[in-house]
C-alpha positions as CSV (number, residue, x, y, z in Angstrom):
1,X,2.5,55.0,61.8
2,X,1.4,58.4,62.6
3,X,-1.0,60.3,59.9
4,X,0.8,63.1,58.1
5,X,-0.7,66.0,58.6
6,X,-0.2,69.5,56.8
7,X,1.4,72.4,59.0
8,X,-1.3,74.9,60.1
9,X,-1.6,77.4,57.6
10,X,-0.8,75.3,54.6
11,X,-2.9,73.0,52.7
12,X,-3.1,70.3,49.5
13,X,-5.7,70.9,47.0
14,X,-6.5,67.8,44.7
15,X,-9.6,67.1,42.7
16,X,-12.3,69.4,41.9
17,X,-10.8,72.2,43.9
18,X,-7.2,71.7,42.4
19,X,-9.0,71.5,38.8
20,X,-10.8,74.5,39.1
21,X,-7.3,76.2,40.4
22,X,-5.9,75.1,37.3
23,X,-8.6,76.4,35.1
24,X,-8.3,80.1,36.7
25,X,-4.5,79.9,36.3
26,X,-5.2,78.9,32.6
27,X,-7.8,81.8,31.9
28,X,-5.3,84.0,33.9
29,X,-2.4,83.2,31.8
30,X,-4.4,84.3,28.7
31,X,-5.7,87.5,29.8
32,X,-2.3,88.5,30.8
33,X,-0.7,87.7,27.4
34,X,-3.5,89.2,25.6
35,X,-2.7,92.4,27.3
36,X,1.1,92.4,26.4
37,X,2.4,90.9,29.5
38,X,5.4,88.3,29.9
39,X,6.0,85.7,32.4
40,X,8.7,85.8,34.9
41,X,9.5,83.5,37.9
42,X,11.6,84.0,40.6
43,X,13.2,82.6,43.8
44,X,10.9,81.5,46.6
45,X,14.1,82.0,49.0
46,X,15.9,85.4,49.3
47,X,18.4,87.1,51.5
48,X,16.5,88.4,54.6
49,X,18.0,92.0,54.3
50,X,16.6,92.0,50.3
51,X,13.2,90.8,51.3
52,X,13.0,93.5,54.0
53,X,13.9,96.4,51.8
54,X,13.5,100.0,52.9
55,X,9.7,99.0,53.9
56,X,10.7,97.6,57.4
57,X,7.8,99.2,59.0
58,X,5.2,97.5,57.1
59,X,3.2,94.7,58.8
60,X,3.6,92.2,55.9
61,X,7.6,92.7,56.8
62,X,7.3,91.7,60.3
63,X,5.2,88.7,59.0
64,X,8.1,87.3,56.8
65,X,9.3,83.3,57.3
66,X,13.0,83.9,58.3
67,X,15.5,81.2,57.8
68,X,19.0,80.2,57.8
69,X,21.1,78.1,55.6
70,X,24.3,75.6,56.1
71,X,26.4,78.6,55.7
72,X,24.6,80.3,58.5
73,X,22.9,83.3,56.0
74,X,19.9,84.9,57.1
75,X,17.6,84.0,54.5
76,X,13.5,84.4,54.2
77,X,10.8,83.3,52.0
78,X,9.4,85.9,49.7
79,X,5.8,87.3,51.1
80,X,5.4,89.3,47.5
81,X,6.8,89.7,44.1
82,X,7.2,93.4,44.1
83,X,10.7,93.6,45.6
84,X,12.2,91.1,43.3
85,X,11.5,93.6,40.3
86,X,14.3,95.5,41.7
87,X,16.5,92.7,40.3
88,X,14.2,91.8,37.4
89,X,14.2,95.4,35.8
90,X,18.0,96.4,35.9
91,X,19.0,96.9,32.4
92,X,15.6,96.3,30.5
93,X,14.2,97.9,27.9
94,X,11.0,100.0,29.4
95,X,8.1,99.8,29.6
96,X,8.9,96.2,30.9
97,X,5.5,94.4,31.3
98,X,5.4,91.0,33.5
99,X,3.1,88.5,35.0
100,X,3.8,86.1,37.8
101,X,1.7,83.4,39.4
102,X,3.4,81.8,42.0
103,X,3.7,81.1,46.0
104,X,4.5,83.4,48.5
105,X,4.2,83.1,52.3
106,X,3.5,84.8,55.6
107,X,4.1,84.1,58.9
108,X,1.2,85.5,60.8
109,X,-2.2,84.1,62.5
110,X,-4.3,82.1,60.4
111,X,-8.3,82.6,59.8
112,X,-10.8,81.5,57.8
113,X,-9.8,83.4,54.6
114,X,-6.0,83.9,55.8
115,X,-3.5,81.1,55.2
116,X,0.3,81.2,55.6
117,X,1.1,79.9,51.7
118,X,-0.9,81.4,49.0
119,X,-0.8,81.7,45.3
120,X,-0.4,85.4,44.3
121,X,-1.0,86.7,40.7
122,X,0.5,89.6,40.0
123,X,0.8,92.2,37.0
124,X,3.1,95.3,36.8
125,X,4.3,97.7,34.1
126,X,7.5,99.3,35.1
127,X,7.9,102.9,33.1
128,X,3.8,103.2,33.5
129,X,1.6,105.9,32.8
130,X,-2.3,107.2,34.0
131,X,-3.2,104.8,30.8
132,X,-1.3,101.6,31.8
133,X,-2.7,101.9,35.5
134,X,-6.4,102.1,33.7
135,X,-5.3,99.1,31.3
136,X,-4.6,97.2,34.3
137,X,-7.7,97.9,35.9
138,X,-9.6,97.1,32.6
139,X,-7.7,93.7,32.5
140,X,-8.6,92.7,35.9
141,X,-12.5,93.9,35.2
142,X,-12.5,91.5,32.5
143,X,-10.9,88.6,34.5
144,X,-13.4,89.0,37.4
145,X,-16.4,89.2,35.0
146,X,-15.1,86.1,33.1
147,X,-15.1,84.6,36.6
148,X,-19.0,85.6,37.3
149,X,-18.0,88.2,39.8
150,X,-19.8,91.4,40.0
151,X,-16.8,93.7,41.5
152,X,-16.2,97.4,42.2
153,X,-13.0,99.2,41.5
154,X,-12.1,101.8,44.2
155,X,-9.3,104.2,43.5
156,X,-7.6,107.1,45.4
157,X,-3.8,108.6,45.4
158,X,-0.9,108.4,48.0
159,X,0.1,111.8,47.0
160,X,-3.6,113.4,47.9
161,X,-3.5,111.9,51.0
162,X,-0.1,113.0,51.9
163,X,-1.2,116.7,50.6
164,X,-4.1,116.5,52.9
165,X,-1.8,115.4,56.0
166,X,0.5,118.2,55.3
167,X,-2.4,120.8,55.2
168,X,-3.2,119.5,58.7
169,X,0.2,120.0,59.8
170,X,1.1,116.5,60.0
171,X,4.7,117.0,58.4
172,X,6.8,113.9,59.9
173,X,7.1,111.3,57.4
174,X,7.3,108.5,60.1
175,X,4.1,109.9,61.8
176,X,2.1,110.4,58.3
177,X,2.8,106.7,57.6
178,X,1.9,105.2,60.8
179,X,-1.5,107.6,60.4
180,X,-2.0,106.5,56.9
181,X,-1.8,102.6,58.3
182,X,-4.7,103.5,60.6
183,X,-6.5,105.2,58.2
184,X,-6.3,101.9,55.9
185,X,-7.8,99.7,58.6
186,X,-11.1,101.4,58.0
187,X,-12.1,98.3,55.9
188,X,-11.4,95.9,59.0
189,X,-12.2,98.0,61.9
190,X,-14.9,100.0,63.2
191,X,-14.8,103.8,62.5
192,X,-14.7,104.2,66.2
193,X,-11.8,101.9,66.6
194,X,-9.8,103.7,63.9
195,X,-11.1,107.0,65.6
196,X,-9.1,105.8,68.8
197,X,-6.0,104.6,67.3
198,X,-5.7,108.1,65.4
199,X,-6.3,109.9,68.8
200,X,-2.5,108.7,69.7
201,X,-1.3,110.9,67.2
202,X,-3.9,113.6,67.6
203,X,-5.3,112.9,64.1
204,X,-8.8,112.0,64.9
205,X,-10.3,114.8,63.1
206,X,-9.2,113.4,59.9
207,X,-12.4,110.9,59.8
208,X,-14.6,114.0,59.7
209,X,-12.6,115.5,56.5
210,X,-12.7,111.9,54.8
211,X,-16.2,112.0,54.8
212,X,-16.7,114.9,52.7
213,X,-18.0,114.5,48.9
214,X,-15.6,113.9,46.1
215,X,-16.0,117.8,45.0
216,X,-14.3,119.2,48.2
217,X,-11.1,117.0,46.9
218,X,-10.7,118.8,43.6
219,X,-9.1,121.8,45.5
220,X,-5.9,119.6,45.8
221,X,-3.1,119.6,43.4
222,X,-3.2,115.9,43.6
223,X,-6.7,115.5,42.5
224,X,-5.4,116.0,39.1
225,X,-4.1,112.7,39.1
226,X,-7.1,111.1,40.0
227,X,-8.9,112.9,37.4
228,X,-6.7,112.0,34.8
229,X,-6.9,108.1,36.0
230,X,-10.8,108.4,35.7
231,X,-10.8,109.9,32.2
232,X,-8.4,106.9,31.2
233,X,-11.1,104.7,32.9
234,X,-13.8,106.0,30.9
235,X,-12.1,105.6,27.8
236,X,-11.7,101.9,28.9
237,X,-15.5,101.7,29.8
238,X,-14.7,101.0,33.2
239,X,-16.5,102.4,36.4
240,X,-14.4,103.5,39.0
241,X,-15.5,104.8,42.5
242,X,-13.1,107.4,44.3
243,X,-12.4,106.5,47.8
244,X,-10.5,109.4,49.7
245,X,-10.0,106.7,52.8
246,X,-8.6,104.2,50.6
247,X,-4.3,104.0,51.6
248,X,-3.1,100.3,50.9
249,X,-0.9,99.5,54.0
250,X,2.2,99.1,52.1
251,X,4.5,102.1,52.3
252,X,6.2,101.7,49.0
253,X,3.0,103.3,47.1
254,X,3.6,106.4,45.8
255,X,0.8,107.6,43.6
256,X,-2.4,106.0,42.5
257,X,-3.7,102.9,44.6
258,X,-7.0,100.7,44.0
259,X,-8.8,98.0,45.2
260,X,-11.3,95.8,44.1
261,X,-14.0,94.8,46.2
262,X,-17.1,92.6,46.3
263,X,-20.3,94.3,46.9
264,X,-21.3,93.6,50.6
265,X,-17.7,92.3,51.2
266,X,-15.2,94.5,53.8
267,X,-12.0,93.0,52.4
268,X,-10.7,93.5,48.9
269,X,-10.1,90.8,46.5
270,X,-7.4,92.5,44.4
271,X,-5.2,95.5,45.2
272,X,-2.4,97.7,43.8
273,X,-0.9,101.0,42.9
274,X,1.8,103.1,41.7
275,X,5.3,102.9,43.3
276,X,9.1,103.4,42.4
277,X,11.4,100.7,41.2
278,X,14.8,101.6,40.8
279,X,13.5,105.3,40.5
280,X,11.0,104.4,37.8
281,X,7.5,105.1,37.9
282,X,5.8,102.0,38.1
283,X,2.4,100.4,38.4
284,X,1.2,96.9,39.7
285,X,-1.8,95.0,40.9
286,X,-2.4,91.5,42.7
287,X,-4.5,89.1,44.1
288,X,-4.6,85.5,45.9
289,X,-6.0,82.3,43.6
290,X,-7.5,81.2,46.7
291,X,-9.6,84.4,46.8
292,X,-11.0,84.4,43.4
293,X,-11.2,80.3,43.4
294,X,-13.8,81.0,46.4
295,X,-15.7,83.3,44.5
296,X,-15.4,82.2,40.6
297,X,-17.7,80.0,38.8
298,X,-15.4,78.7,36.7
299,X,-15.3,74.9,36.6
300,X,-12.1,72.8,35.9
301,X,-12.1,69.8,33.1
302,X,-11.2,66.7,34.4
303,X,-10.8,63.5,32.8
304,X,-13.6,63.0,30.2
305,X,-13.7,59.2,29.6
306,X,-12.4,56.0,30.7
307,X,-12.0,53.5,27.9
308,X,-13.0,49.9,29.3
309,X,-11.1,47.1,27.5
310,X,-13.4,44.1,27.6
311,X,-11.9,40.7,27.5
312,X,-8.4,42.0,28.2
313,X,-7.1,39.8,25.2
314,X,-3.9,41.3,23.3
315,X,-6.2,42.6,20.4
316,X,-8.5,44.6,22.6
317,X,-5.7,45.7,24.6
318,X,-4.2,47.1,21.0
319,X,-7.3,48.5,19.9
320,X,-7.8,50.4,23.3
321,X,-4.5,51.7,23.5
322,X,-4.7,52.9,20.0
323,X,-7.9,54.7,20.5
324,X,-6.6,56.5,23.9
325,X,-3.7,57.7,21.4
326,X,-6.0,59.1,19.3
327,X,-8.5,60.8,21.9
328,X,-5.5,62.4,23.5
329,X,-4.1,63.8,20.2
330,X,-7.6,65.8,20.1
331,X,-7.1,66.9,23.7
332,X,-9.4,64.5,24.8
333,X,-8.3,63.3,28.3
334,X,-8.9,59.5,28.9
335,X,-7.2,56.6,30.3
336,X,-7.8,52.6,30.1
337,X,-9.2,50.3,32.7
338,X,-10.0,46.4,32.6
339,X,-12.6,45.4,34.8
340,X,-16.2,46.9,34.1
341,X,-17.6,47.0,37.7
342,X,-14.6,48.6,38.7
343,X,-14.2,51.3,35.8
344,X,-17.9,52.2,36.3
345,X,-17.6,52.6,39.9
346,X,-14.7,54.9,39.6
347,X,-16.2,56.9,36.6
348,X,-19.1,57.7,39.4
349,X,-17.2,58.4,42.4
350,X,-14.9,60.8,40.3
351,X,-17.5,62.1,38.2
352,X,-16.0,61.4,35.0
353,X,-18.8,62.1,32.5
354,X,-18.1,59.0,30.1
355,X,-17.2,55.6,29.6
356,X,-16.3,53.9,26.2
357,X,-16.9,50.3,26.1
358,X,-14.4,48.0,23.5
359,X,-14.8,44.7,23.2
360,X,-14.7,42.0,20.3
361,X,-17.9,42.8,19.0
362,X,-17.2,46.9,18.9
363,X,-13.8,46.2,17.2
364,X,-15.4,43.9,14.7
365,X,-18.2,46.6,14.0
366,X,-15.4,49.4,14.0
367,X,-17.6,51.2,16.5
368,X,-17.4,51.8,20.4
369,X,-20.1,51.7,22.8
370,X,-20.2,55.3,24.9
371,X,-22.4,55.5,27.9
372,X,-23.2,58.7,29.0
373,X,-22.6,58.3,33.1
374,X,-25.5,61.1,34.0
375,X,-28.1,59.9,32.3
376,X,-26.9,56.1,31.2
377,X,-27.9,56.5,27.5
378,X,-25.5,54.2,25.3
379,X,-24.9,54.5,21.5
380,X,-22.7,52.9,19.4
381,X,-20.5,55.5,17.5
382,X,-17.5,55.1,14.9
383,X,-14.3,57.1,15.7
384,X,-15.3,60.5,14.0
385,X,-18.7,60.6,15.6
386,X,-17.1,59.5,18.9
387,X,-14.5,62.5,18.8
388,X,-17.3,64.9,17.9
389,X,-19.2,63.7,20.9
390,X,-16.5,64.0,23.3
391,X,-15.3,67.1,22.2
392,X,-18.7,69.1,23.0
């Protein structure tokens, strides 16, 4: 029988890697809820036209997975969550604050850090203010800190980019979007490559303008929004850096835009900004679990111990089951095995930290023998002491 393989760009997650992802998700959900966000779940498959929306020139749109059902309807896999907010927010009281963690899909070339399926995490405020923007940045700065990641927050504003292009006589909306998409490639391509691309639009001189110090940009009316965001960030004790070339490739952004990057890393680890949903000012930010897991120092908690029922008679089985249920009620992960050598080998191979021996002598003494698999140390412990030890 031919060995089953995953499709190129898709992966399985098991063992320590899966446990780490789970631990990160649990941390995220705890943080999202602490900031007043509520969960949402949406379909993976939508009508193709709904997925495309009004942003059909965006690169991400060209990479959507397309499919048809038996009714010959043109469908697509979701490539992100933002477009689905158009449906979720209808009739909702504002502000509507939601978080979502789930799978998204891109039919694009794969690389070391780019796959066709990944788990995206979003928080969005529909009916947002500059304070909400700063609060979201604060939330994410805490998330990265708790994952042991030293990141820098970069901010800009699409209104400022448009104002600069207007000043340079670039007024056509379609041309503007193309130029902004080229500018956004500065963190992926060399300056000379971006300059060559901008020459196609007669906009190569923009690069020299964007090299000017922040003080220069204060003359633009749109800079006021950047200043307001920076003031709120100071109130939240967040350090942010103004980056005039930060553009974000998606065309639906209409105001503040931000990216979070690791020092020495060209690609962002999170990004977002402000946009309009159903003509309502909104703000959101997103990142992938995969990117966060590759950088995080968080460790997942697997099985804590194996209970070895020595002798395998009915009394020992009953006592082993009883002990397992007591431990599970205390949120201590465990399961029962019978053969000593097999259980010890399993614990070593799967890096399970403890085994509990439960035989006639242990039952008679009303104590279990606990072995630390790392040190080999063994001790007889009554149930309260055993629970205390395994809860550490």
